[in-house]
N, C-alpha and C positions, 0 to 999 in steps of 0.2 A: 494694504494689509499691514496690521501692526505686528511685525515679527517679534519684537521684543516682548510684547504681551503674551503671544503664543508660547514663546520660549519659557517665560515665567510659569505659565499655566502647566506646561509639560513638566518642568522641573518639580513643581509642587506635586504633580501626579506621581512622579517617580519616587519622591520621598514617601508619600502615602503608601505606595506599593511595597517599598522596602520594609515598612513597619509590619506589613501583613505576611511577609515571607518567612518561612522557617529557615533555620541555619543551613539546611541541605538544599534549598532551592537554587536554581540557576539564575543569578542576578542579571538584569538587563545590561549592566555595564561590561560584562565579560563577553558579550556577543561580538563575534568578529567574522569578517568575510574574507575570502581569498583575494578578491579584487576590491579596490576602493569603490565607494558608492556614495551617492548623495544622502545626506541626512534628512529626516522628516521632522517637521516642527511639532507634530501632534501624535506620532506613533513611535513605539519602541521598535528596536531592530527586529524583534520576533513578530511583532504585529505587522511589520512590512513584509516579512516572509509569508505570513498567513495570507495576506491580501494578494501577493504575487501568485501564490498557488491558487487561490480562490478564483482569480480572473484569468487563469491560464486555459489554453485550449485543452490540455490534458485533463484538467479538472472537469470541464464541460462534457468530456466524453465518458466520464464515470457512469452516467445514467444509461448508457447504451451497452454496458458490459455486464455479463453474467456474474453472479456471485458463486453459486454452486450448480444450479440446475440449468444446463445448457438448453437453449431453444425455448424454454418455458416462457420467457418474457414476451414471446410472440403471441401467446394466447392467454396469459395470466399476468396482468400488469401489477398485481399486488405482491408477486413473488419478489424477494429481495434481489436488488442489483447492487453493483459496486458503489453507486452513489449513496444508497440507503445505508449500506454497511459502514461507509466512511463517516456518515453523519452520526450513526450510533456510536462508533468508536470515539468520535469527537466529544459527544455529550457525556458519555460514561467517563472519559478521561478528565473532562472538566469537573465533573462531580467529585471524583477522587482527589484531583489536584487541589481543588478549592478547600476541601477538608484538611488536606495535609499542608496547606500554605505554600504551594508550589507555583511556578510561573505559568499562568493560564495562557498567555499569548504563545509561549513556546510549545506548550502541550497541544494547543489547537493547530498550530502550524504543522507539527509533526503528524498529528492525526489526519489532517486533511490531505497531506501529501504522501502518506505511507503506502498507498496502493496504486499510485499513478502508473507504475510499470506493468500492471497486470495486462496480459494480452486478452483477446476475445475468448469467451467460453471458459473462464475461470481456470481451475486446476487442470482440466483436460487440455485446454489450449496451451497452458504453460508447458506441460509435458511434451505435447506434440511439437511446439516451437523449439524446445530444448533439444529434441532429437535432431531436428533440422540444423540447428546451430552446431551441434557436435559433428554431424556429418560434413558440415562446411568448414570445419577446422577452426572455429572461433570460440570454442568452449561452450559449456552448458549455459542455459538461460535460467535466471532466478529473478523473480519479479521485484524483490527488494533492491537488488543491484540495478535493475532496469529503472526503478523509480528514481534512484539517485542520478542515473544517466540522463533521464528525461529532464530533471530540473537543472542539471549541470550543462548538458551538451545538445539537447534536442529542442527544448522550448525556445521561444523568442528567435525563430529563424536559425537556430543552431548556436546562439550566443549564451543560452541558459538564463536562469533567473537570478543568479548570483545570490543565493541564500546564505545565511550564516552557517558556520561550521556546526553549531549545536543542532540546528534544524536538519541539516544534511545528515549528520550522524544519527539522529533519531529516526529518520526515514529509512536508512539502510539497515538500521539495527532492529527493526521490528520483525518479529517472527512468532505469530500466534500459534503456530502448529507445534513448535518445540515446547515441551512441558517443563516448567520450573516452578517450584514452590516459592523460592526466594530469588529476586532479581536485585543484584547489587551493581551500581554503576562502575564502569572502568573510566575513571576521571582523567587519566593521563594519556588520552589518545591524541594522535596527530594525523595530519593528512596522509603521511606515508603509511601509517597503520591502516587507514581505510583503503588505500590503493592496494596494499598487500592482501587485505581481506578479499577484495574484489577478484584479484588474480587467483587466489586459492579457491574461492567459490566456483569460478568458471572452470577450474581444473578438478572440481569435485573432491577437494580435500576437506577433511573434517577439521573444523576450527571452532573453538569456544569464543563466543562473541556476545558482548553486552553493550547497551547504550552507555554513553559517557555522562549522562545526566539522569537524575531521578525522574525528570519529566519524560524522557525517552522510555524509561522503565514503565512508567504509568501507561503510556500509549501501548507498549508491547503487551502488557497484561490485559489492558482493556480490549485489545484486538480479539483475544480469546473470549472474554466476557461477552462481547458484542455478537459473535457468530455462533457460539455453542448452543444456546437456546433457540435462536432465531432459525438456525438450520433445521431444528426439530419441528418448529412451527410450520416452516415452508414444506417440509416433507409430509406433514400431516395434511396440509391444505391440498397437496398434490396426490394424496392417497397412496403415498409410498410407505407411510408409517402410521401405526395406530398408537395413540397416546398411551394406551394400556401396556404397550411393549417397553416403555421406558423402564430401565432397571429399578426395581422397587426401592432399594436402599438409596440410590441416587435421587429418586423422586422424593423420598421421605426427608433426605438431608438437604438437598439443594433446592428442591421445588419441582412442581409438575408442569409449570408453564414458563415461558420465556421471562415474563415479568418477575416471577418468584426466583428464578435462577439468577437473574441479574441482581436482584435485591440481596440475595444471600452472598454472592461473590463480591459485590462492591463493599458490603459491610465488613466482610472478612479482610479485604485488602486494607481498608481504612484502619480497622482495629489493630492489625498486625504491622502497620507501617508508620503509624503516627509517632512522630518524634524520633524516627530512626532513619539511618542512611540506607534504606532498603525499601523495596516494594514487595509485599509477600502475602500469601494466603496462610492460614493456620494449617497444620498438618492434615487434619481430618477433611477439611474442605478441599485441600489439594488432592487428596486421595480420591474423593468422590468425583471431582472434576476430571481427573485422569481416566477414571472408569467410564465417565460419560463420553469423553473423547473417543475412547476405544469403541463404545457402542455406536456413536455417530459414524465412525469410519466403517464399521462392519455393516450397519443397517442402512446407511444413507450414501456415503461417498463411494462405496463399492457395490451398491445395489445394482442389479442387472438393468432395472428400468432407467436408472440414472446413467448407466454406462452405455446405453444403446447408441448414443451419439458419438462415443469415443472413436469408433472405427472411422466414421465419416470425417471427424476432425483430423485424425491422423493422416488419412489419405489426401484430403483436400489441402492440409497444411504443407505437405511435401510437394504437391503440384504447384501451389502458389509460390512457395519459397523458390523453387527452381525456375519457375517462369519469370519471376522478378529478377533473379540473377541473370537470366538470359537477356531480359529487356535492357538491363544496365550495360551488359557486355556488348550488345548490338546497338546500343544507343537508340533504342526504340522510344522516341519522344512522345509517342501516342499512349504509352503505357501509364497506368495509374501511379506507378511509383515515381514517375517524373511529374505528372500533372498534379498529384495530390500530396506530394512529399518533397522530392528533391528540388523541384523548381522554387520552393519557398525557403530553401536552406542556403546559408551563406557559404562563401568559398572555403572558410576554415573547416566547417563541418565536412564538406565534400572531399576535401584534401586529407582529412585526418583519418577517416574510417574506410575500411575495405568494402567491396561490393556486398559481401555477405553480411557485414555488420550493418550496412544501410538497409538491407532487406529485413534483417531482424528488427531494426528500429521501426521501420514502416509497419510491419505486421503487428508489433506490440502496441502501436497506437490505435489500431482498428477497434471499432465497436463490433458487436455481434452482427448487426444488420449490414454494416459496410462489408464485413468479411463475407457474409452470405451473398451479397451482390457481386463481389469479386469472383467468388466460386462459380456463380451462374455465368458470368462473363467468359470464364475460361473453360467451363465444362459444356456449355451449350454452343454448338457450332454456329458461327456466323453472328454471334451476339456481341462480340467484344468491340469491334471497331465500327 
């Protein structure tokens, strides 16, 4: 292999990329990792991050995890799952970033990795797992914190993926549920700042938090754009919502379908962010988006039909969490937590984390189907061993 030629081709590519970047883009040469790593002759550091995420086991499990509607993927395979949502976030982010002259490799890496820490059954699963974690004395559970934990400490047998700081910061800094009209990057972050944030989140402290790059801000705002209209479409498909019930002013301004809503929001972001060190909606678009968020929360996320599974998830999560704790304490090597998780982890991982933290990590990696099978094993007498 002609390494010298590859290096020249790559350097030429980097030069061309720089010419397309805006002054506010995160340049490839500022990427850094906490641990030294081998360089690649044909990929930027952020492209390496993207590929490491894309080929990870956590990424493959996206397709088996609920987005909003628990258990529906068992009878309706067109309902959104975590894999589809992540793909939508990635594509929307790339569209915006391309127009703004930002780093597409970094945007894609953050987008593909941002939801890796989601447990089974979406928000309901996250709430149930968080209660178990708090009862066990290890702090509350937040999927953005867990996403970083997965790429840092769980993947690759416990060694982590050794991603760049910028990608890791973007992953932990996404939060599509918090509403902001304007996102401005906090560019002077350090690893200590991230670790402090994690501790405060687990302690349920309120903390203001923004990504350190514009690329991270793009993914954060694209997360909202990707789910707000799609959740409405899924609710209509499942006959939980009638399209005519969408607030008239929101429908008139943002659109009446997912496609129209995405189009309106993306154009607003591009127009109000171009040439600026910010990612933003205009004020009127932001207002109607916030109203639509409130509508979704009232009519979809807290709908009685949607929440019928919540009690089952709460009860079963508590049973599984405590059973796995018992299995570790009694060294029950026949348990799934050994056979499907701990046996594949290195000594560093097993020596670093408490029993409750390892149970949290195991459950957070589960797909909906796997979780259901584990519940059957423990709830149906004689079926486990």
